[in-house]
N, CA, C and O atoms as a GROMACS GRO file, in nm:
protein
  212
    1MET      N    1  -2.243  -1.401  -0.364
    1MET     CA    2  -2.120  -1.352  -0.404
    1MET      C    3  -2.070  -1.247  -0.302
    1MET      O    4  -2.151  -1.165  -0.260
    2ALA      N    5  -1.957  -1.245  -0.265
    2ALA     CA    6  -1.890  -1.148  -0.170
    2ALA      C    7  -1.888  -1.018  -0.229
    2ALA      O    8  -1.888  -1.002  -0.351
    3ASP      N    9  -1.886  -0.920  -0.140
    3ASP     CA   10  -1.877  -0.775  -0.184
    3ASP      C   11  -1.733  -0.742  -0.204
    3ASP      O   12  -1.655  -0.732  -0.109
    4MET      N   13  -1.696  -0.724  -0.332
    4MET     CA   14  -1.546  -0.697  -0.363
    4MET      C   15  -1.495  -0.573  -0.320
    4MET      O   16  -1.375  -0.558  -0.296
    5SER      N   17  -1.590  -0.470  -0.306
    5SER     CA   18  -1.542  -0.339  -0.272
    5SER      C   19  -1.480  -0.345  -0.126
    5SER      O   20  -1.380  -0.278  -0.100
    6LEU      N   21  -1.536  -0.421  -0.037
    6LEU     CA   22  -1.466  -0.429   0.101
    6LEU      C   23  -1.337  -0.490   0.090
    6LEU      O   24  -1.245  -0.443   0.158
    7ALA      N   25  -1.314  -0.598   0.007
    7ALA     CA   26  -1.187  -0.663  -0.004
    7ALA      C   27  -1.087  -0.566  -0.073
    7ALA      O   28  -0.969  -0.564  -0.038
    8ILE      N   29  -1.134  -0.488  -0.167
    8ILE     CA   30  -1.030  -0.396  -0.226
    8ILE      C   31  -1.004  -0.294  -0.133
    8ILE      O   32  -0.886  -0.262  -0.121
    9LYS      N   33  -1.099  -0.229  -0.057
    9LYS     CA   34  -1.074  -0.135   0.047
    9LYS      C   35  -0.965  -0.182   0.152
    9LYS      O   36  -0.877  -0.105   0.191
   10ARG      N   37  -0.976  -0.311   0.194
   10ARG     CA   38  -0.899  -0.361   0.293
   10ARG      C   39  -0.759  -0.386   0.240
   10ARG      O   40  -0.662  -0.373   0.315
   11ASN      N   41  -0.745  -0.421   0.110
   11ASN     CA   42  -0.603  -0.456   0.058
   11ASN      C   43  -0.530  -0.341   0.012
   11ASN      O   44  -0.407  -0.346   0.012
   12PHE      N   45  -0.600  -0.224  -0.032
   12PHE     CA   46  -0.529  -0.110  -0.085
   12PHE      C   47  -0.534   0.015  -0.013
   12PHE      O   48  -0.443   0.096  -0.028
   13GLU      N   49  -0.636   0.039   0.066
   13GLU     CA   50  -0.648   0.165   0.146
   13GLU      C   51  -0.558   0.166   0.254
   13GLU      O   52  -0.554   0.074   0.335
   14GLY      N   53  -0.475   0.278   0.259
   14GLY     CA   54  -0.374   0.286   0.374
   14GLY      C   55  -0.260   0.196   0.359
   14GLY      O   56  -0.197   0.164   0.460
   15VAL      N   57  -0.228   0.154   0.248
   15VAL     CA   58  -0.110   0.058   0.215
   15VAL      C   59  -0.010   0.136   0.124
   15VAL      O   60  -0.046   0.184   0.017
   16PHE      N   61   0.114   0.146   0.172
   16PHE     CA   62   0.212   0.232   0.096
   16PHE      C   63   0.318   0.147   0.070
   16PHE      O   64   0.331   0.048   0.141
   17VAL      N   65   0.406   0.172  -0.033
   17VAL     CA   66   0.529   0.109  -0.082
   17VAL      C   67   0.642   0.197  -0.080
   17VAL      O   68   0.632   0.304  -0.141
   18CYS      N   69   0.757   0.166  -0.015
   18CYS     CA   70   0.877   0.243  -0.019
   18CYS      C   71   0.940   0.254  -0.164
   18CYS      O   72   0.952   0.153  -0.233
   19GLN      N   73   0.976   0.363  -0.202
   19GLN     CA   74   1.021   0.370  -0.344
   19GLN      C   75   1.170   0.332  -0.354
   19GLN      O   76   1.221   0.317  -0.464
   20SER      N   77   1.236   0.317  -0.247
   20SER     CA   78   1.381   0.281  -0.253
   20SER      C   79   1.394   0.126  -0.231
   20SER      O   80   1.473   0.062  -0.301
   21CYS      N   81   1.319   0.066  -0.138
   21CYS     CA   82   1.346  -0.081  -0.114
   21CYS      C   83   1.218  -0.164  -0.137
   21CYS      O   84   1.221  -0.285  -0.112
   22ASN      N   85   1.111  -0.110  -0.180
   22ASN     CA   86   0.993  -0.173  -0.205
   22ASN      C   87   0.916  -0.244  -0.099
   22ASN      O   88   0.831  -0.329  -0.127
   23ALA      N   89   0.947  -0.208   0.028
   23ALA     CA   90   0.888  -0.260   0.148
   23ALA      C   91   0.740  -0.205   0.158
   23ALA      O   92   0.714  -0.087   0.134
   24THR      N   93   0.651  -0.292   0.193
   24THR     CA   94   0.506  -0.247   0.200
   24THR      C   95   0.487  -0.221   0.346
   24THR      O   96   0.528  -0.296   0.434
   25THR      N   97   0.419  -0.106   0.367
   25THR     CA   98   0.388  -0.054   0.504
   25THR      C   99   0.239  -0.013   0.510
   25THR      O  100   0.192   0.058   0.422
   26ARG      N  101   0.166  -0.057   0.613
   26ARG     CA  102   0.024  -0.013   0.628
   26ARG      C  103   0.016   0.098   0.736
   26ARG      O  104   0.067   0.087   0.847
   27SER      N  105  -0.056   0.206   0.692
   27SER     CA  106  -0.065   0.315   0.782
   27SER      C  107  -0.208   0.356   0.793
   27SER      O  108  -0.277   0.371   0.692
   28ALA      N  109  -0.253   0.375   0.914
   28ALA     CA  110  -0.393   0.410   0.936
   28ALA      C  111  -0.423   0.560   0.915
   28ALA      O  112  -0.535   0.599   0.883
   29SER      N  113  -0.316   0.644   0.934
   29SER     CA  114  -0.347   0.787   0.926
   29SER      C  115  -0.245   0.848   0.825
   29SER      O  116  -0.132   0.874   0.864
   30GLY      N  117  -0.279   0.871   0.703
   30GLY     CA  118  -0.187   0.919   0.608
   30GLY      C  119  -0.072   0.838   0.566
   30GLY      O  120  -0.068   0.716   0.583
   31LYS      N  121   0.026   0.908   0.509
   31LYS     CA  122   0.144   0.835   0.471
   31LYS      C  123   0.238   0.811   0.593
   31LYS      O  124   0.234   0.887   0.690
   32PRO      N  125   0.322   0.704   0.588
   32PRO     CA  126   0.401   0.685   0.705
   32PRO      C  127   0.524   0.789   0.693
   32PRO      O  128   0.552   0.852   0.592
   33THR      N  129   0.586   0.794   0.810
   33THR     CA  130   0.697   0.903   0.820
   33THR      C  131   0.832   0.852   0.766
   33THR      O  132   0.910   0.922   0.702
   34LYS      N  133   0.853   0.717   0.801
   34LYS     CA  134   0.981   0.657   0.750
   34LYS      C  135   0.961   0.516   0.731
   34LYS      O  136   0.874   0.456   0.793
   35CYS      N  137   1.045   0.452   0.638
   35CYS     CA  138   1.042   0.311   0.610
   35CYS      C  139   1.101   0.234   0.726
   35CYS      O  140   1.198   0.271   0.792
   36ARG      N  141   1.032   0.121   0.743
   36ARG     CA  142   1.088   0.029   0.862
   36ARG      C  143   1.212  -0.043   0.822
   36ARG      O  144   1.283  -0.093   0.910
   37LYS      N  145   1.244  -0.053   0.696
   37LYS     CA  146   1.375  -0.131   0.659
   37LYS      C  147   1.486  -0.038   0.632
   37LYS      O  148   1.596  -0.058   0.685
   38CYS      N  149   1.463   0.066   0.550
   38CYS     CA  150   1.569   0.145   0.500
   38CYS      C  151   1.567   0.286   0.557
   38CYS      O  152   1.657   0.364   0.524
   39ASN      N  153   1.472   0.322   0.638
   39ASN     CA  154   1.452   0.466   0.687
   39ASN      C  155   1.428   0.567   0.582
   39ASN      O  156   1.442   0.687   0.606
   40GLY      N  157   1.391   0.521   0.466
   40GLY     CA  158   1.367   0.622   0.352
   40GLY      C  159   1.229   0.688   0.382
   40GLY      O  160   1.144   0.641   0.457
   41LYS      N  161   1.221   0.806   0.310
   41LYS     CA  162   1.098   0.882   0.330
   41LYS      C  163   1.011   0.900   0.213
   41LYS      O  164   0.917   0.980   0.217
   42ALA      N  165   1.039   0.826   0.100
   42ALA     CA  166   0.970   0.837  -0.024
   42ALA      C  167   0.865   0.720  -0.037
   42ALA      O  168   0.909   0.605  -0.043
   43PHE      N  169   0.737   0.742  -0.042
   43PHE     CA  170   0.645   0.637  -0.042
   43PHE      C  171   0.541   0.672  -0.162
   43PHE      O  172   0.520   0.786  -0.202
   44ARG      N  173   0.478   0.556  -0.212
   44ARG     CA  174   0.371   0.574  -0.312
   44ARG      C  175   0.256   0.476  -0.262
   44ARG      O  176   0.279   0.383  -0.186
   45PRO      N  177   0.137   0.502  -0.308
   45PRO     CA  178   0.026   0.408  -0.271
   45PRO      C  179   0.054   0.277  -0.352
   45PRO      O  180   0.116   0.272  -0.458
   46LYS      N  181   0.000   0.177  -0.288
   46LYS     CA  182   0.006   0.033  -0.347
   46LYS      C  183  -0.072   0.045  -0.477
   46LYS      O  184  -0.179   0.107  -0.471
   47LYS      N  185  -0.034  -0.005  -0.592
   47LYS     CA  186  -0.102  -0.005  -0.711
   47LYS      C  187  -0.195  -0.137  -0.722
   47LYS      O  188  -0.161  -0.247  -0.679
   48LYS      N  189  -0.313  -0.109  -0.784
   48LYS     CA  190  -0.402  -0.226  -0.806
   48LYS      C  191  -0.371  -0.287  -0.939
   48LYS      O  192  -0.346  -0.218  -1.037
   49ARG      N  193  -0.374  -0.417  -0.939
   49ARG     CA  194  -0.334  -0.484  -1.070
   49ARG      C  195  -0.456  -0.500  -1.147
   49ARG      O  196  -0.564  -0.523  -1.093
   50LYS      N  197  -0.438  -0.488  -1.286
   50LYS     CA  198  -0.542  -0.533  -1.374
   50LYS      C  199  -0.557  -0.684  -1.395
   50LYS      O  200  -0.457  -0.754  -1.407
   51LYS      N  201  -0.674  -0.731  -1.398
   51LYS     CA  202  -0.697  -0.869  -1.422
   51LYS      C  203  -0.681  -0.888  -1.577
   51LYS      O  204  -0.736  -0.810  -1.655
   52SER      N  205  -0.607  -0.988  -1.620
   52SER     CA  206  -0.596  -1.027  -1.760
   52SER      C  207  -0.682  -1.137  -1.790
   52SER      O  208  -0.694  -1.232  -1.712
   53ASN      N  209  -0.744  -1.130  -1.903
   53ASN     CA  210  -0.838  -1.232  -1.942
   53ASN      C  211  -0.775  -1.353  -2.017
   53ASN      O  212  -0.846  -1.446  -2.056
   0.00000   0.00000   0.00000
């Protein structure tokens, strides 16, 4: 079985979503300074979805 912690780290660490246009941006060092689509400055980390049974 594959190690899921590496996949979760790759998909969610350093990924931010713009709060005005919902564009996803990957940033290696902290939060990005501006959005690539709308030039907005409000970001949130990408949320992990819960698995439903």
